[in-house]
C-alpha positions in Angstrom: -6.1 -76.1 36.6 -3.5 -76.3 34.0 -5.7 -78.6 32.4 -8.4 -76.2 31.7 -6.3 -73.5 31.0 -4.8 -75.4 28.3 -7.4 -76.4 27.4 -10.7 -72.7 29.5 -28.5 -60.0 2.1 -29.9 -57.7 3.6 -33.1 -59.6 3.1 -35.0 -62.2 1.0 -35.4 -60.5 -2.4 -39.0 -60.3 -4.3 -38.4 -62.2 -8.0 -40.9 -61.4 -10.6 -42.5 -64.7 -11.8 -41.2 -64.7 -15.4 -37.5 -63.9 -14.4 -38.1 -67.6 -12.1 -38.8 -68.8 -15.5 -35.9 -67.2 -17.3 -33.6 -68.0 -14.8 -34.7 -72.1 -14.3 -35.3 -72.5 -18.7 -32.2 -74.3 -20.1 -31.5 -75.7 -16.4 -33.1 -79.1 -15.9 -29.5 -81.0 -17.1 -28.0 -79.0 -14.7 -30.1 -79.2 -11.5 -26.7 -80.5 -8.9 -25.0 -77.1 -9.2 -24.9 -75.2 -6.1 -23.0 -71.7 -7.1 -24.4 -68.7 -7.2 -25.6 -67.4 -10.6 -24.3 -64.4 -12.3 -26.7 -61.3 -12.7 -27.6 -60.3 -16.1 -30.0 -57.4 -17.2 -32.2 -58.6 -20.5 -34.8 -56.3 -22.7 -37.2 -58.2 -23.5 -40.8 -56.6 -23.6 -42.7 -59.1 -22.0 -40.4 -59.0 -18.5 -40.4 -55.4 -18.6 -44.6 -55.5 -18.9 -44.9 -58.5 -16.2 -46.2 -57.4 -12.4 -44.1 -58.8 -9.9 -45.3 -62.1 -8.2 -45.1 -62.7 -4.5 -42.8 -66.3 -4.3 -43.8 -69.3 -1.9 -41.5 -69.1 1.3 -38.3 -70.6 1.6 -39.4 -74.1 3.0 -35.6 -75.7 4.5 -35.3 -77.6 7.5 -32.6 -76.3 10.3 -31.5 -79.4 11.7 -29.7 -78.6 15.7 -27.3 -81.7 17.1 -26.4 -79.2 20.1 -29.5 -77.3 20.4 -31.6 -78.2 23.3 -35.1 -75.3 23.2 -37.6 -76.9 20.9 -39.9 -73.5 19.6 -43.7 -73.7 19.9 -45.5 -74.5 16.4 -45.6 -71.0 15.1 -43.9 -68.8 17.6 -43.0 -65.4 17.3 -40.1 -65.2 15.7 -41.0 -68.2 13.0 -44.0 -65.9 12.1 -42.1 -62.9 11.5 -39.0 -64.7 8.9 -42.3 -66.5 7.2 -44.2 -62.1 7.1 -40.7 -60.1 6.6 -38.0 -62.9 5.0 -40.3 -64.7 2.8 -38.6 -68.0 4.6 -40.9 -70.8 6.2 -37.7 -72.7 8.6 -38.7 -76.3 10.3 -36.5 -75.2 13.6 -35.8 -79.2 14.7 -33.6 -79.5 18.3 -31.9 -82.9 18.4 -28.7 -82.9 21.2 -26.9 -85.0 20.5 -23.7 -85.1 23.3 -21.5 -87.5 23.6 -23.3 -89.4 20.5 -22.6 -86.7 18.1 -20.6 -88.7 16.7 -22.9 -91.8 16.3 -24.9 -89.3 14.8 -23.3 -87.8 11.9 -22.1 -91.8 10.9 -25.0 -92.7 10.8 -26.4 -88.9 8.2 -23.3 -90.3 6.6 -23.8 -94.1 5.7 -27.7 -93.8 5.1 -26.9 -90.6 3.1 -30.0 -88.8 4.9 -28.6 -85.1 5.5 -31.2 -82.5 6.8 -31.6 -79.4 4.4 -29.1 -77.5 7.0 -27.1 -79.6 9.6 -25.6 -77.9 12.5 -23.6 -80.1 15.0 -21.0 -79.4 17.6 -17.0 -79.8 16.3 -16.1 -82.2 19.2 -13.7 -84.1 18.2 -13.9 -86.1 14.6 -16.7 -84.2 14.3 -15.5 -81.9 11.4 -13.8 -84.8 9.0 -17.5 -86.8 9.3 -18.8 -83.7 7.9 -15.8 -83.4 5.0 -16.6 -87.2 4.1 -20.1 -86.0 3.4 -18.7 -83.5 1.2 -16.3 -85.9 -0.5 -19.7 -88.1 -1.4 -21.7 -85.4 -2.6 -24.4 -85.5 0.2 -23.3 -82.0 1.1 -22.0 -78.9 -1.2 -19.0 -77.0 -1.7 -19.5 -73.7 0.2 -16.2 -71.5 -1.5 -18.3 -69.9 -4.1 -20.6 -68.8 -2.0 -18.5 -67.5 1.0 -16.6 -65.4 -1.8 -19.9 -64.1 -3.0 -20.8 -63.6 1.2 -17.7 -62.8 3.1 -19.5 -61.3 6.0 -20.3 -65.0 6.5 -17.2 -65.5 8.0 -16.6 -61.8 9.3 -14.1 -62.0 12.7 -13.5 -65.7 11.9 -9.0 -66.4 11.1 -8.8 -67.5 7.5 -5.4 -69.0 8.5 -7.3 -71.0 11.2 -10.5 -72.4 9.3 -8.4 -73.3 6.5 -6.5 -75.9 8.7 -9.3 -77.2 10.6 -12.6 -77.2 8.2 -11.2 -77.2 4.4 -10.6 -80.5 3.4 -7.6 -82.3 1.9 -9.2 -81.8 -1.8 -9.2 -78.1 -0.8 -13.0 -77.4 -1.0 -14.9 -76.0 2.2 -18.0 -78.2 2.7 -18.3 -76.8 6.1 -19.6 -72.9 7.4 -17.8 -72.3 10.9 -20.0 -70.8 13.0 -20.5 -69.7 17.2 -16.8 -68.1 17.4 -17.9 -67.7 21.8 -14.2 -67.9 22.7 -13.0 -64.5 20.3 -11.3 -62.1 21.5 -14.0 -58.8 21.7 -16.7 -62.5 22.8 -14.6 -63.7 25.6 -14.4 -61.9 28.3 -12.6 -61.3 31.7 -13.7 -64.7 34.0 -11.4 -65.2 36.7 -8.5 -62.6 38.8 -7.5 -61.0 41.8 -10.1 -60.7 44.4 -9.8 -58.4 48.0 -12.7 -57.5 50.6 -13.8 -54.0 49.7 -15.3 -53.5 53.2 -11.9 -54.3 54.3 -9.8 -51.8 52.3 -11.9 -49.0 53.3 -10.8 -49.8 57.5 -7.2 -50.0 57.0 -7.6 -46.9 54.4 -5.8 -48.4 51.1 -6.6 -49.0 46.8 -6.9 -52.5 45.8 -3.5 -53.7 45.3 -2.1 -53.4 41.7 2.0 -54.7 42.3 3.6 -57.3 44.3 4.6 -54.8 46.9 1.1 -52.8 47.7 -0.1 -56.2 47.6 1.9 -56.7 50.9 1.4 -53.9 52.2 -2.4 -54.3 52.0 -1.7 -57.9 53.3 0.1 -56.4 56.4 -2.5 -53.6 57.1 -5.3 -56.7 57.1 -3.2 -59.0 59.3 -2.6 -55.7 62.2 -5.7 -53.5 61.8 -8.7 -56.0 60.8 -10.1 -57.6 64.4 -11.1 -61.8 64.6 -13.9 -62.7 62.9 -16.3 -64.3 65.1 -13.6 -65.7 67.1 -11.4 -66.4 64.9 -8.3 -64.9 63.7 -8.4 -63.0 60.3 -6.5 -64.7 57.1 -4.8 -62.2 55.1 -4.6 -63.7 52.0 -5.4 -68.4 50.5 -5.4 -69.7 47.4 -6.4 -72.8 46.0 -5.6 -74.3 42.8 -6.2 -70.7 41.0 -3.1 -69.8 42.6 -1.3 -70.1 39.9 -2.2 -67.1 38.5 0.2 -65.1 41.3 2.9 -67.0 39.8 1.5 -65.1 36.4 2.6 -62.1 37.3 6.4 -63.5 37.4 5.7 -66.3 34.2 3.4 -64.0 32.1 0.9 -67.2 31.5 1.6 -71.1 32.1 3.3 -71.4 29.2 5.5 -69.1 27.4 6.8 -68.3 23.8 9.4 -67.1 22.3 9.2 -64.1 20.0 9.3 -65.8 17.0 6.5 -67.7 18.1 8.9 -70.8 19.6 7.6 -72.4 22.6 9.7 -71.2 25.3 8.9 -73.4 28.6 6.1 -74.2 30.5 5.7 -72.8 34.0 7.6 -76.0 35.9 10.3 -75.3 33.6 10.0 -71.4 33.6 13.3 -70.0 35.9 11.5 -66.9 36.2 9.3 -68.7 38.5 12.0 -68.2 41.4 9.7 -65.4 41.8 7.0 -66.2 43.0 8.1 -68.9 45.3 10.4 -66.2 47.0 7.1 -63.9 47.0 5.1 -66.7 48.1 7.6 -67.6 51.1 7.5 -64.0 52.3 4.1 -63.8 53.0 4.0 -67.3 54.9 6.8 -66.7 57.2 5.1 -63.6 57.9 1.9 -64.8 59.2 0.1 -62.7 55.8 -0.6 -66.8 54.1 -2.7 -69.4 54.6 -0.8 -72.2 56.0 -3.1 -74.4 54.8 -2.9 -72.8 51.3 -1.2 -76.1 49.5 -3.4 -79.0 51.3 -6.9 -77.4 51.9 -10.1 -79.2 50.2 -12.1 -77.1 47.9 -15.2 -77.4 50.3 -13.0 -76.2 53.1 -11.3 -73.2 51.1 -15.1 -72.2 49.9 -16.3 -72.3 53.6 -13.1 -69.8 54.5 -14.2 -67.1 51.9 -17.9 -67.1 53.0 -16.9 -67.4 56.3 -15.7 -63.4 56.3 -12.3 -64.1 57.6 -10.5 -63.9 54.3 -8.7 -60.7 52.9 -7.6 -61.7 49.4 -7.8 -64.4 46.9 -8.2 -65.0 42.9 -11.4 -66.4 41.8 -13.9 -67.1 39.3 -16.7 -64.1 39.1 -19.9 -66.5 39.9 -18.1 -67.9 42.9 -17.2 -64.0 44.1 -21.2 -64.1 43.5 -21.5 -67.0 45.5 -19.5 -66.0 48.7 -20.9 -62.1 47.8 -24.6 -63.5 48.7 -23.2 -65.0 51.9 -21.2 -62.2 53.3 -24.2 -59.4 52.2 -26.9 -61.2 54.6 -24.7 -60.0 57.2 -23.9 -56.3 55.8 -24.4 -55.2 51.9 -20.9 -53.8 52.6 -19.4 -56.8 53.3 -18.2 -58.1 50.1 -15.0 -58.9 47.8 -14.2 -56.9 45.2 -12.3 -57.5 42.0 -8.7 -56.1 42.3 -6.3 -55.4 39.3 -4.2 -58.6 37.4 -0.9 -58.4 40.3 2.5 -57.4 38.4 5.6 -58.2 40.0 6.2 -54.4 41.2 9.2 -52.6 38.5 8.3 -55.1 36.1 6.6 -54.8 32.4 6.0 -58.1 31.8 1.6 -58.2 32.1 0.0 -61.6 33.1 -2.2 -63.4 30.9 -4.7 -65.8 32.2 -6.9 -66.1 29.3 -6.0 -66.7 25.6 -8.8 -66.3 23.4 -9.6 -68.2 20.4 -10.8 -68.1 16.7 -12.2 -71.9 17.1 -15.9 -72.4 16.4 -17.8 -74.2 18.4 -20.6 -75.1 16.1 -20.7 -76.0 12.3 -22.7 -76.1 9.5 -23.9 -78.5 6.5 -26.3 -78.0 3.4 -27.7 -80.9 2.2 -26.5 -81.4 -1.6 -30.8 -82.4 -1.9 -32.2 -79.1 -0.7 -29.7 -77.8 -3.2 -30.2 -79.9 -6.1 -32.4 -76.7 -7.0 -30.2 -73.5 -7.2 -32.9 -71.2 -6.4 -33.0 -73.0 -2.6 -29.5 -72.4 -1.9 -29.9 -68.7 -3.2 -32.4 -67.9 -1.0 -30.9 -69.7 1.8 -27.5 -67.8 1.8 -28.9 -64.6 1.3 -31.6 -64.9 4.0 -27.8 -66.0 6.0 -26.1 -63.1 4.9 -29.1 -61.6 6.1 -28.6 -63.1 9.3 -25.3 -62.2 9.5 -26.1 -58.4 9.7 -26.1 -56.1 12.2 -29.6 -55.7 11.7 -30.7 -59.6 11.3 -28.6 -60.4 14.1 -30.0 -58.0 16.1 -33.7 -59.2 15.4 -32.5 -63.3 15.5 -30.9 -63.1 18.8 -33.2 -59.7 20.7 -36.7 -59.5 18.1 -37.9 -56.7 18.2 -36.6 -53.6 19.8 -38.4 -52.3 22.7 -40.7 -55.7 23.0 -38.4 -58.2 25.2 -35.2 -55.8 25.1 -35.1 -51.8 25.2 -31.7 -49.6 24.8 -30.2 -48.4 28.3 -28.8 -44.7 28.8 -25.4 -46.8 27.0 -27.0 -47.8 24.1 -27.1 -51.3 25.2 -29.6 -53.9 24.6 -30.8 -54.9 28.5 -34.4 -57.3 29.3 -37.0 -56.0 29.8 -39.1 -56.1 33.5 -41.5 -58.0 32.2 -39.5 -60.5 30.5 -36.9 -61.0 33.0 -39.9 -62.3 35.3 -41.0 -64.2 32.9 -38.1 -65.8 31.8 -37.4 -66.2 35.5 -39.9 -68.2 35.8 -39.5 -72.4 37.1 -40.7 -74.5 33.3 -41.3 -71.1 31.6 -41.4 -71.8 28.4 -40.1 -67.8 26.8 -37.8 -69.4 24.8 -39.9 -71.7 23.2 -43.1 -69.5 23.0 -40.7 -65.7 21.2 -37.9 -68.3 19.1 -35.3 -65.7 20.6 -31.5 -66.7 18.9 -33.4 -70.4 17.9 -33.1 -69.2 13.9 -29.9 -67.4 14.6 -28.6 -70.4 12.5 -24.9 -68.5 12.3 -24.8 -68.6 16.0 -23.5 -64.6 15.6 -22.0 -63.7 18.3 -22.0 -59.1 18.0 -18.1 -57.9 18.3 -18.9 -55.7 20.2 -21.3 -56.8 22.5 -24.4 -54.7 21.7 -26.2 -56.1 25.1 -26.3 -54.9 28.7 -24.1 -57.3 30.9 -25.9 -58.8 33.1 -24.2 -59.8 35.7 -24.0 -58.3 39.4 -22.1 -55.3 39.9 -19.0 -57.1 41.1 -18.6 -59.2 38.7 -19.9 -56.4 36.1 -16.6 -54.8 37.9 -14.5 -57.7 37.2 -14.7 -57.9 33.4 -13.4 -54.5 33.2 -10.6 -54.5 36.1 -9.6 -58.2 34.8 -9.1 -57.2 31.0 -5.8 -56.5 30.7 -5.4 -60.5 31.4 -7.0 -61.5 28.3 -4.2 -62.1 26.0 -3.5 -62.8 22.1 -4.7 -66.5 20.7 -2.1 -69.0 21.2 -0.1 -70.3 17.8 -1.6 -71.5 15.4 1.2 -74.4 15.7 0.5 -74.9 18.9 -3.4 -74.7 18.7 -3.3 -77.7 16.3 -1.1 -80.0 16.6 -2.1 -82.5 19.1 -0.2 -83.9 22.2 2.8 -86.3 21.9 3.4 -89.8 23.4 5.7 -88.1 26.0 2.6 -85.1 26.7 -0.1 -87.9 27.2 1.8 -89.8 29.7 3.3 -87.1 31.6 1.6 -83.7 31.2 -0.4 -84.5 34.3 1.9 -85.7 36.6 4.5 -82.5 35.8 1.8 -80.1 37.8 1.3 -82.7 40.5 5.0 -82.2 40.7 5.2 -78.5 40.8 2.3 -78.1 43.8 5.0 -80.8 45.9 7.9 -78.3 45.1 6.0 -75.1 45.5 4.8 -76.8 49.3 8.6 -77.1 49.7 9.6 -73.2 48.8 7.1 -71.6 50.1 7.0 -73.5 53.2 10.4 -73.2 53.4 12.2 -71.3 56.7 14.2 -68.5 54.7 14.5 -66.7 51.3 17.8 -69.0 51.1 16.3 -71.7 51.1 13.4 -71.2 49.3 15.5 -70.1 46.2 17.2 -73.1 46.7 14.8 -75.3 46.8 13.4 -73.6 43.0 16.6 -74.6 41.7 16.4 -78.2 42.4 13.4 -78.8 41.0 13.7 -76.6 38.0 16.6 -78.9 37.9 14.5 -82.0 38.6 11.9 -80.9 35.4 14.7 -80.9 33.0 15.0 -84.6 33.8 11.7 -86.0 35.1 10.2 -85.2 31.5 9.3 -81.6 31.7 11.8 -80.6 29.2 11.3 -83.5 27.4 7.4 -82.4 26.9 8.2 -79.4 25.6 11.5 -80.2 23.3 8.4 -82.6 21.9 6.1 -80.0 21.2 9.1 -77.6 19.6 9.3 -80.8 17.1 6.0 -81.0 16.4 5.5 -77.4 15.9 8.4 -77.2 13.8 6.8 -79.5 11.4 3.4 -78.2 11.2 1.0 -77.3 8.1 
């Protein structure tokens, strides 16, 4: 769990034939230029009297090493773009998965780079793309990004410069797909509580530790056995660390200056969590098997209808609710607010968004040899980045496959839902929806209705306060040092052992004593060394 958390143109322009000739004149010896041309005006009578001539469509190959949907020939979106944006795009889906670096290195060695190449930003991929730029295989995008700043809308410049700008100062890579950006990333994990049980005991979903204690007591006292077995007021699996966040704020703590302070296993505030969980255990409100049960045992308990409170990711909640609702539609888990300590101002953070781009684009120097090619391509991409362009590329013509609901958000039509739900359907291949969203733009804020279940939709709202801010750049981009690489995993397994000793202690006094012993142990067994190593590397970050 902790590894995962460290880790969870307004259109193509119609040009005059005469102006095209004028733009090309005198450039026979400048075929490699790919910078934007400056605008100029002329007063010649010939150009003034010439009639506009429709340009041939801009033809280019968009070769994706990450997409796996191959659009059908002459699909609907291809046809629309050719007619309305004057572009003829050959979309190639060539997913490489674990062969991504091999494919990029092969292109680098052979010098054969597609017109527009998209790849996934796995470790090492961006560096290979930079070498393509240094070798003259792909073009620098700096002038184009200055001309069309919307191509990097919602991006963090400091992050992009640190990760995607080459050592020669140029940007050969266009980072795309901000899937983890704040405003895109939804709250997916949080506390869940039995909504039907709350009604039975006449209480609301708990927000604070005191409220949770009272709710669990009411469950224990008032909810009858289920199929002859005692109910379990609360149980948890690895997601129990989110309960600890009520005291520690998150799995990692930074000072106001952005300096790393501690991890959860070296944070003294964790004592409050140990004492609280011990209290629940001693009063029979916490599953005694919490720290020993396997994942399938835990999920079986939730699905059995015997559990009142836990922490879960939304799709697991949906799975459990499907089993519970088989008996009665009212029998279900509902999201509860992120737990806070009574009287504390600490707002727990379950997820940190990131300014990372998950994919990148490069543009072949061969394709850009004709300056008109790259000029028209960038105009198309700029349109793609506009709200109008993004909505068209992702959802198609309004009313055909998506319609606006009462809230003004786009929802799939019943017919589109039915077709796309069929086994082995070709909905995406036939329509071409999102296949030509080359920038992989995700609108912020979203223009699409949340397609999740009723409970999961509620979760994105109720758990939203637990979505924090991106971690400091120096932490995100500094790799783990040798001490961290060697000892990171063992720190969390050691924390589990100490947690068991504290939670199962016979008294609050003993639980506090065990926690203090744990913190002392982590000062000596490498926990503090990991923190100090990170502090040092962050201070040296450039």
